[in-house]
N, C-alpha and C positions, 0 to 999 in steps of 0.2 A: 459670302456667294450667292446667295439669293437676292441680295439686293444689286448685286453686280449683273446677275444674270436679267433683271427686271430692268435695266438700264433705262431710264426717261430719254426719249428722242424728242428733241426740241423742235416740234414742227408748227407749231402755232395752231393746232388741230381744233377745230368747232365741230362737234357731230351735226351732220347735215340732217334736213327732213326727212325724214322716212317715206320715200315716194319712187315708182317705177323709174329706173334711169338714175337714181342718186342715191348711191349707198349710204346707210346710216353711218357705217364705219369708213372713216374718210379714206383714199385712195393712198396716202403716204403710209398708212398701215399695212395695208395690202402689201404694198411694194418693197418692203424691206427683204434684202437678203436674209437667210435663216440666221438669226441673232445666236444661237448656239446649234452648232451642226454635228456634234458628237462629243460623248462623255464617255470616259472609261476608266475603270479602278486597275491597278497594277497587280500582277499576279500574286504579289505576297499582301496585298490589300493595304499598303502604307500610303499609298499616293493616288490622286485621281487627276488626269489629264481632262481640260476642256478646251475645246475648239470653237471660238467666238469671235464675234465682231461686236463692237461698242457705238458704233454711230452709222448712219444713213450709207455715207460714203466711203467709211472705214474698210480698212483690209482685215482678214483674220488674224487673229492672235492664238498663241497656244499658253494656255496657263496650266500650271501644275500645283496642285494644292495637297497639302499632308492631310490625312484624313484625320488625325488628331486635334487639327485646327483648321476648319473650313473658312475661317472668316478672312483669311486675305492668302493670296497665291505665293508659295515659295518662289516661283519664276514666273515671268512674262514674257515670252519669246515672240521674235517675229522672223522673217527671212529677208528684209529689206537689201535689195529691190525688187525680190519675188514675193510670192504671198504664199503661204502656207496653205496647202490645199486639202491635205489629208493627215490623219496621226493615228498610230495605233501602238499599245504596248506590244514588245516583242520579247522583253524579260524583265524582271523585276525592276531596273533602272535604266532601260534602253527603250526609247520609240523611235519608230521608222515612219515614213510617209512620202509625199511628195509635195513639192512646190512647183509653183508655174509663175510665168511672166508673159504678159503679151509684149511681142517683140515685132510683129508685122502688121501692116494694114491691108494687106491682100493675101487671098487664100491661092497657093501654088496650085491646088488641084484637088479631086474630092478626098476625103478623109485627111487632109494635110492642114492643118489648123495654124493659127497666129500664135498659139500659145509656145513658151519653151517650157520643159519641164525638167525636175532634178530632182533624183531619189535622194535621201537624207536619212540620218539615223542621228539622234540626240540621247548622250549619256548624263544622266541626273546626277551622278556623284562628281563627274568630272567638270559638269556645268559646259560642254562643249558638244558643237555640231560637227558631223563630218558628212561631206557627200559622198555618195554611192555611185560606183559605176553603172551605166546604161541606164535604160528605161525599163523597169521591171514590175512583175506582181508578185505579192507574196503569196504562196501556196499554201504554206503551213509554218507555224512557229515551232513546231518540232518540240512538243513539252518534254519529251524523254532526253533533249539535248539544249539545255537553256541557253547555252552561248550561240545556238545557229538558227538561221531559219531557211526553209526552201523557197526559192525564187525560180522566177521564170522570165524569160523575154516577154514583154507586152505584146500583145497581137497588133497594136497600131503605134504609129508614131503621133497620133492626134489624141484628142481628149478621147479617155477611155470610157465617158459616160455614154449609155445608151446600149442597143442590141445589134450585134455583127451577127447575122446567121452563118457566115462563112469562117468563122472563127475557127470551128472544129477541123477544118481541112488546111489550117496554116500550120506548118512543123514550127515547133519552138525547142530550143534548149531549156534544161534544167539544172539549176546549181544548188549547192549547198553555201550558203554565206557565213563567215564567222564574225560575229558582230564584235569580239574582242579584237582580232588581229585584221579586220577588214578587208580578207581575203576570202575567195570562192573557189571552189571545186566542182569541176562537172560530175552529175549525176546520171545524166540520160542526154545525149545529141539529138537535138530534132532532125528528122528525115520524112519523107512522105511514107515510108512504110509503117511508122508507128507515130501517129499523130493523136492529139485530144488526150494525153496522158494522164491516168487517175493514180493518186498515191494513197497510201495508207498514213495514220497518225505518226510512224515511224520514217517516214519519208521514202518507202519503198515502192518503185513503180508497179500497179497491179492490174489494171486495165488500159487498152489502148486502143484505137483505131487505124487502120492502114489500107490507103486507096492506089487501086490499079484501074486507072480510067474511070468508069462509072462504076464500078465494084468497089465497094466497101467492104472489109473484114474486121471482125471485133475479134480482141484478144485478151488473154489473162494470163495473170502467173499466181503461184503461190507466195507467200511471204519470204521464203529462203530462196527462190528460183531465180535463176539468171537468164532463162530463155523464155519465151511466149508461146502458149497455145491457143490454136483458134477456137474462138466461142461462136459455134452454130456455122450457117453456111454464109456465104458472101451475101449482102445486100444490094441490089440494083439500085443505084442511085439515080438511074435515068427515069425512072417510074414515078409517077407522081403519087403515087399511092404510098411511097415509102417517104415522101417529103416530111410529113409530121414527125417521123423519128428523129429527122436530122434537124429542122428549122424549129420544132416545138421547144428544144432547148430542154426537156423534162425527162425523156428515156436515157437510162445508163446508170452506171454505178452510183450509189449515194455514200456509202458507208462499209465499214466492216464490224464484225462483233468482236469486243475486246476478249471475249473469252475464248472465242473459236475462230482466230484470224484466217481459216479456211473458208469461213461463212461472210459471204458479202450482201449488201442489201441493192437490189437492183428496181428501179423504176422501167415496167416495160407493159404494153399492151398485149402482149403474146396473143394476137388473133381476136382480142376482144375490142370494142369500141372505146372504152376509157383505160387508160394506164392505171395500174396497180403496182404495190411494193411488193416484190418477191424477195426470198431466199435464194442465194446462188451458191453452190458449193464448188470451189476453185480446186479441190482435189478430185473430184467426180466428174468436173465439167457440168453438172446437173443443176436446173432449177429444182427447187423445193416446194415450201410451203408460200402460198399467198397470205401476207401477211395483213394488208389493210387494202381497200378497195370500196368504191361506191357507184351506183349505179346513175349519178347525176353529174358527176365530174372527175375529172383524173387527179390522181395523186400527184402533186408537183414537187413534193420534196419531203424531207424528215426532220426531226428533231433528237438531237443525241442531249444527253445529259448536259445540264448546266455546268456541271463542274468540270473545271478546267482539266483537260487530258484524258477525261472520261469519256469514251465515244460509245457508250451503252446507247441503244434505240429506245427512245420514250415516246416518240409518236409520229405520224404521218400527217401531213399536211394538204389539204385540198381546197378549193376556192368556193365560196357561196356569197352570204352577205360580206363577209370577211373571210380571212383564211383561218379556216378551222383545222382542231387537231382532232385525230382518232388517237386518245391515248393508250399506251401500253404500260407505263410506268405509273401507278396510284400515287407514290412521293412527289414525283414531278408534277402531277396534274393537280394536286393539292397545293403545292408551291404556288402554280400560276393563279390558281383559284383564291387562294389567299391575297396574292397581288392585286388580282381584278377587285376584290372586296375591298380595298383599301384606296385605290386609285381613284379620285374621281372621274367621273365619264370614261372609264375603261373600256377600250374597244379593242385594239391590237397592241397586246402587253407583249413585250420581248426583254429577256435578260440580256442585255448586250457584253456584259463581262462581269466577271465572279472570280473572288480572290481563290488561291488554292486552297485553303482551309475551309472555304464555303461561307463563311461567316458574313463577306462584304459582297456586296453586288452592286451593279448600276442597271437600273430598270429603265425603259423607254415605254412610253404609252403613246399613240396617235391613233385619231379617229375623227369623226364627224364633229364633236364637241372638244375637240383638242388639237391643235395644231401640231403638237409633237411636246411632249414634256418628258423631263429626265429626273429620276428619283435614285438617291443612296439609300440602301440597306445595310445597315452596321450595329451590330450588338443587339437586334431585336428592334431597331427602330427605324423608321422610313421617314426620310426628309426629302422635299421637293428642291431640286437644285435649279431648275430654270426652264424656260420655254423655248421654243425654235420661234416662237411669236408672241413676247410677253403682252403687245398691245391690243391683241384680239381676245376678247372673252367668251366663255361657253356660251353664255345668253344670246350672243351676237352670232351665233352660228347656227345652222340647219343640220337637221337628221338626213340620213340617206335611207332610202328605203329600196330594198332589193325586190325586183319584180322579174316575171318573165311573160313573154307573150309570143303568139305563133306567127312564123313567116307566113308569107302570103302563098308561097309555094306548097304549104302544110309539110314541110319536111324537118322544121326545127323548132325549138321552144328557144326564143331569143332571149339569154340572159341580160338584164339591164340595171341601172341604178340610177333613182329619180331622187330629186329634191325639189322640194317647194318652199316659196317664201312665206312670210306670216299672211294672214288675213284668209279670204275665203276665194275659192276658183270661181270659174276656170280662169288659170293664170296663162300671161306671156310666156311662151317656152322656148328655150334655146336647146338645139340638140348639139350634144359636144363628142367630139372624136379624138379618139387617143391615136398615138402613130403607130408605126409598127409595120403593117397592121395587126402582125401575127402574135404580139405580145399579150399576155393577159392583162386585165385592167381593172382588178376588184378596186373599188373606190373606197378609200378609208375617210383620210383628209384631203382635200384639193383645194389649194389658195384659189384658182381662177374660178372654178363651181362655187365656191363660198362666197366671192365678190359678186358673182351674178346673181345669186340668191338674195343676198344681201341688198342688191340693188333693185330687187322687186320680181326676177325672173325666176322661173321654173327652170331645172336643168335635166335632162336625160341623157344618159351615158350608156349606148349601147354595147354589147359585146358581140360585134358582127361574126358571121361567120367568118373562119379561117383565123380567128384567137385561140389562142392554146388554153387548155385548160379544162375544155367542155368537150373532149373527146374527139375521136378519130373522124367520124362523120360531120360533127360541126366544123374541122377544119378543112376537110376535103371539099366540101359542098361550096366553099370558097374559091376554090382552083379556077382560074380563069375569070372570075366574077367581079374583078375590082371594076367599080363604078356601074355594076349592072345589078346582079342579086345582093350583093354587100351593100349597097346603096338603098336598095328595096328595105333591106333590114332596117335599117334607121327610119325611112318613110313609114314603114309598119308600125314603129313604135310611137310616132306623132299619131297616127291613126288610132292606135289603141288608146293613148290617153285622152284623146277628143272623145272616143266613145266613153271613156268611164267619165266623163263630164270636169276632166281635171284641167283642160287645156283648151284655150280659144284658139278655134282652127284659122282665125284671121291674123295671130299674133304671134307667128312661129319663124324662127330665125335658125340657122347654122353656122357652128363655129367648129373650127379643127386646126391642128398644128401638126406639121410633118405629113405622114400620110393622110392624118386627119386634114390638113389644108389641102391637099388632093380632094378628097372626098367634098370639101366645101367648095373647090371650083367646079365639081361635076355637078353639085346641087344649084348652082346656079344656071345651069342649062337644062334642069328636068323639064319635062312636060309631060301633064300637068305640073306644076309647082306649088308643093305645100309652104314653102319659105318665102317672108317677105324680104330677105335679105340675107349674106352669107359673108363670114369672116374668116379669110383663109391666111394661116400663120405658118411661115416656113414651108410654103405649097411645093408639091413637087408639079409643077405646071407643065413639063414637057417631059414626062418618064421615057419616052423613046430616046431622047438625047442623052438622059442619064444611064440608060442601059448603055448606049454606044460608047461611052465614056468610062463605064466600071466594069465592062466584059474582063474575065479573067480565064486563061487557059486551065488552070487548075480546078475550075468549078464544074461539078458534074453535069450531066445534061440535063436533069429535072431541075436544077437550080437554075442555070441558064434560061431554060423555058420558062421557069417560074419568074425570073426577073422581066421577061417579056410580057409577061401576062400581067404584069403589074402597070398597063397602061398602053404598052405597044401593041399588044394584041387585046382589043376592047376599048374603052374610053380613053382617049388622050384629050385632057382639057384644053391644050393650046390649039387643038383642030376643033373646038366646040366653041369658038368665042361668037359665032354668027348666032348662036342659040341661046346666049345668055340673054336672061329676061327677068333678073332682078339683081338691085344693087349689089356692089361687092366692096369690101375692104380688106387689102392685102397688106400683110407686116411680115417684114423679112430683115434678119440681120445681114448686115452687109459682108461679114466676114465669116459665114455659115459654111462651114466645111464638109456638113453631110447633105445638104440641099443646097446647092451652090446660088449665089445671088443671080446670076443670069435667068434663074427660073421666072423672078420678077421682072426683070428688064425684059424677057423674050415675051412675057405675057403682056405687058402694058404694050410693047409695039404691035403684038399681035390684035389687041382690044382697038388701039388707036386706028390701025389700018382698017378695022371693020366698022369704025366709025362708031364704036361704044364708049360713051362718055360716063355712064354711071357707075363710076368705079374710083375709090381713093387708094393712097399709097402710102405707106409708113416705113420709112427705112430707120432700122435701129442701129445707129454707128457702134461699130466694135463689137456686137453680139454676133454670139455663134449659134449653135443651132439648139444646145439643150439649157435646161432650167439654171445650171449655176454658171452659165456664162450671162445671165440676163440680170446685170447690175441695177440697183436701186433706179438709177434715171432711165433705164429702158424700161423698166416695169411702170414707171409712172407715165412715160410717154404713150406705152402701149394701153394701160387701163383707162387714162384718160381719153384717148383717142377711140377705143373699143365703145365705151359707156356712150360718149358722143355720137357715134355712128349709129348705136342702136336706138339711141332716144330720139334723134333727130332726121336720120337717113335711111332707116331701115323701111323701105315700102312706103305706102301713103301714111304722113303724119308719125312715123315713127313706130318702134315696137313698144 
């Protein structure tokens, strides 16, 4: 299997000379789709599934191995003419997931993509696929009912990848699906009164939210109750100070104490700046002990026991240089410590699946020196199964440094991630911006960042105000500041690195995707301008037009206002074209369902009308918005154009 995972790609690649603008690792290696995207062990520990592709243009296959003989697969499966997109064990012998097929060449409207989706199950004993009804998400594998799973209607008909801040307000129904009979039974019908439902390990609904206009009421109930009890007072969703509670996506129920199902674990800031982990008693309706918190970052999630079916709380997670854990369980901590000690370049280590008896597990590592590796632990031995990108070696990658620098208004310390190429500084710098913009962006391994560093550029990834995980104040200070103070934060990062002697002030560029593409267009018209050029990928060039198209009657007032302030109030790039003063490269997929292609077309027309000629365009045919829709040929086009633009067209003489 290790040989299969390390499949050789016949590209005729010859290492290039290391110099700025020319990566020492060829573009063809960086452009691969994930060679292995998922590995899982079955609950009984007898089989391993591997989701993989074996060539640059090839589709994903599903291979199943016996743990007694990992030298060759028992099964090699595909979904022709569809492609298997995801797979997971839902019982000892049944795998379930989703397949997709690109069937259209035009996007009907926002969030309506060009792919068709099909839910499936596969029975290993019968060697038989079954298509499942509807488009749904698996909520729980229900370990106490091994022949059933808890499912829910998917929140969108498009690709589910990405962040949807409105998902909590969309009602959806929940069902128990019988894997043997292929039938489903209703557990809870979706309605506006009870949305965003949270379940316990036995599939009992335990927490929910209800919406009445702008007022949102939280509810809870005990494990055997059939009616809901109000949790606290209604929350006014028309007030921007409550946006973090809804948009941040981290506050709310996280799990239950298996020894006392009346005790729930809830993340909440409860009047403080940073969100913490609390006990909550569903019998008394009262909050209890604060279990974990930090004064530097929010608690963003929990760890439960790695043993299947054991919901014991073992740790709380918060962002820093990586996602760190406050441990409550010494045995679980010792297990992770042992794994980290044995895995080369260990950074973000995760047990992705474990057998019921605890003796076998699949472990994944990812970090600055590891694109993503998968390991089988069995009978006390650890074996590497393969890599997300076997063509890239640790010594060809760069470390990521976590830094913090002051914002110019003196109100925040901005968290950021900095990477530098080999050699002595000061370096040419590229400021990279994630999408969202409210999502947390802890940087471990990032293909685009590593490619740029390998080509000789330093990279800065600021966590601008309004990104989650850094507290309510950090979020709130971004309200209405899209293109304004949020943009200043990125410029301040450049100035900080220049002051440290790390960056050449005359060799700085900006690059972003999605909201980061919006920020890249805003950067093109800044005055005075720190940047020599900017690269805008899947850019929201006209947020006002987007807002008009995506308005929804069920969205609370503050959400509606938040949408307006993402460019409708503030900086709208398409209205700033006359101020553009540096070269621009725009890149966009022509079937992008999140940021529609008209953004590139309209901006191109506006630039032409303004007489602006220092702009280039690259259309990725058949590409949607998210990473998993960027195929090998898309990334080769993208990376080739990007590096050429930086080397030759970025300001006077190239970057």
